[in-house]
C-alpha positions in Angstrom: -6.3 -22.6 -45.2 -8.8 -25.1 -45.3 -12.7 -25.0 -46.2 -13.6 -25.3 -42.3 -11.2 -22.2 -41.3 -12.6 -19.9 -44.8 -16.0 -20.6 -43.2 -15.4 -19.5 -40.0 -13.1 -16.8 -41.2 -15.8 -15.5 -43.3 -18.7 -16.0 -40.7 -16.2 -13.5 -38.1 -16.2 -10.9 -41.2 -20.0 -11.0 -41.8 -20.8 -10.8 -38.2 -18.7 -7.5 -38.5 -20.5 -6.2 -41.0 -23.6 -7.4 -39.5 -24.6 -9.2 -43.0 -27.4 -11.7 -42.1 -27.8 -13.6 -44.8 -24.5 -14.2 -45.1 -24.5 -15.2 -41.3 -27.2 -17.3 -41.6 -25.7 -19.4 -44.7 -22.5 -19.6 -42.7 -23.4 -21.0 -39.6 -26.2 -23.6 -41.5 -22.5 -24.9 -43.2 -21.5 -24.6 -39.8 -23.5 -26.6 -38.2 -23.8 -29.1 -41.4 -20.2 -30.0 -41.1 -20.3 -30.2 -37.0 -22.8 -32.7 -37.5 -20.6 -34.6 -40.0 -18.0 -34.6 -37.3 -20.3 -36.2 -34.9 -21.2 -39.1 -37.2 -17.1 -39.5 -38.0 -16.5 -39.7 -34.8 -19.8 -42.0 -33.9 -18.0 -44.5 -36.6 -14.7 -44.6 -34.3 -12.9 -42.2 -36.3 -11.2 -39.6 -33.9 -10.1 -36.7 -36.8 -12.6 -34.1 -38.0 -13.5 -34.6 -41.6 -11.7 -33.2 -44.0 -12.1 -31.0 -47.1 -12.8 -33.8 -49.4 -15.9 -34.7 -47.1 -16.7 -31.0 -46.5 -16.9 -30.7 -50.8 -19.7 -33.5 -51.0 -21.3 -31.9 -48.1 -21.7 -28.4 -49.7 -22.5 -30.1 -53.3 -25.6 -31.8 -51.7 -26.6 -28.5 -49.6 -26.5 -26.9 -53.2 -28.7 -29.8 -54.7 -31.0 -29.8 -52.0 -31.5 -26.0 -52.1 -32.1 -26.6 -56.2 -34.8 -28.8 -55.6 -36.4 -26.6 -53.2 -35.7 -23.5 -55.8 -38.1 -26.0 -58.3 -41.0 -26.5 -55.6 -41.0 -22.8 -54.6 -41.1 -21.6 -58.4 -44.0 -24.0 -58.9 -46.3 -22.9 -55.8 -45.4 -19.1 -56.9 -42.7 -18.3 -54.5 -40.4 -16.5 -56.0 -39.3 -14.8 -52.4 -38.3 -18.2 -51.5 -36.4 -19.4 -54.3 -34.3 -15.8 -54.1 -33.3 -16.8 -50.7 -32.2 -20.4 -52.1 -30.3 -19.1 -54.6 -28.7 -16.6 -53.0 -27.9 -19.2 -50.3 -26.3 -21.4 -52.9 -24.0 -18.4 -54.2 -22.7 -18.6 -50.6 -22.0 -22.2 -50.2 -20.7 -22.1 -54.2 -17.9 -19.7 -53.0 -16.5 -22.2 -50.5 -16.5 -25.2 -53.4 -13.4 -25.7 -56.2 -13.8 -23.9 -59.4 -16.2 -26.1 -61.4 -15.5 -27.4 -65.0 -17.9 -26.0 -67.7 -19.6 -28.4 -70.1 -17.1 -28.6 -72.7 -14.2 -28.8 -70.4 -16.3 -31.6 -69.0 -17.0 -33.0 -72.8 -13.3 -32.9 -73.3 -12.4 -34.9 -70.1 -15.0 -37.8 -71.1 -13.7 -37.8 -74.2 -10.0 -38.2 -73.2 -10.6 -40.8 -70.6 -12.8 -42.9 -73.0 -9.9 -42.9 -75.4 -7.3 -43.4 -72.8 -9.3 -46.5 -71.0 -9.8 -48.4 -74.2 -13.5 -48.9 -73.4 -15.9 -50.8 -75.9 -18.8 -50.8 -74.7 -21.9 -49.3 -72.3 -20.9 -51.8 -69.6 -17.7 -49.8 -69.2 -19.5 -47.1 -68.2 -18.3 -47.6 -64.5 -14.7 -47.5 -65.1 -14.9 -44.2 -67.2 -16.8 -42.8 -64.6 -14.4 -43.8 -61.8 -11.8 -42.8 -63.2 -13.0 -39.3 -63.6 -14.2 -39.1 -60.3 -10.6 -39.9 -59.4 -9.1 -36.9 -61.0 -12.1 -34.1 -60.8 -14.1 -35.1 -58.0 -15.6 -32.1 -56.7 -14.9 -30.2 -60.1 -18.3 -31.4 -61.9 -21.5 -32.4 -61.8 -21.7 -36.3 -61.8 -25.5 -36.1 -62.8 -24.0 -34.5 -66.3 -21.3 -36.9 -66.4 -23.3 -39.7 -66.3 -25.3 -38.8 -69.0 -22.9 -37.6 -71.3 -20.8 -40.8 -70.8 -23.7 -43.3 -71.5 -24.6 -41.3 -74.7 -20.7 -41.6 -75.7 -20.6 -45.4 -74.8 -23.9 -45.8 -76.1 -22.7 -44.7 -79.6 -19.5 -46.8 -79.8 
């Protein structure tokens, strides 16, 4: 079952349970996916976007919500921050399992050793290699920061 089907199935279940928060968030996901489909079709592609594109979309939705949480907390709006956190939990259910920071660090070290890179100039090679294997399973903001640190110290 692909992500699109999982979201639809969960929406049906949520409607039966009358879980309004879950319904609202799932509808947001479906709307965002349909927007991507429309953009894809306008570029001349006939197919709906696949799971890989949906994963990227869900990750960007989480990033947006994390930014909103920061702003809400600065503005003393804990209620709105809580709502965003709840949405993040729901959206995260459709993402592949994320690697821990320790696992990410191990992947980075293995990739640096196997790529035989020698300086900070090779950061693109390392990140590209990691992205090919682990796209959607780790925070690449964190990855680029750690790779930069490791390559600077070579």
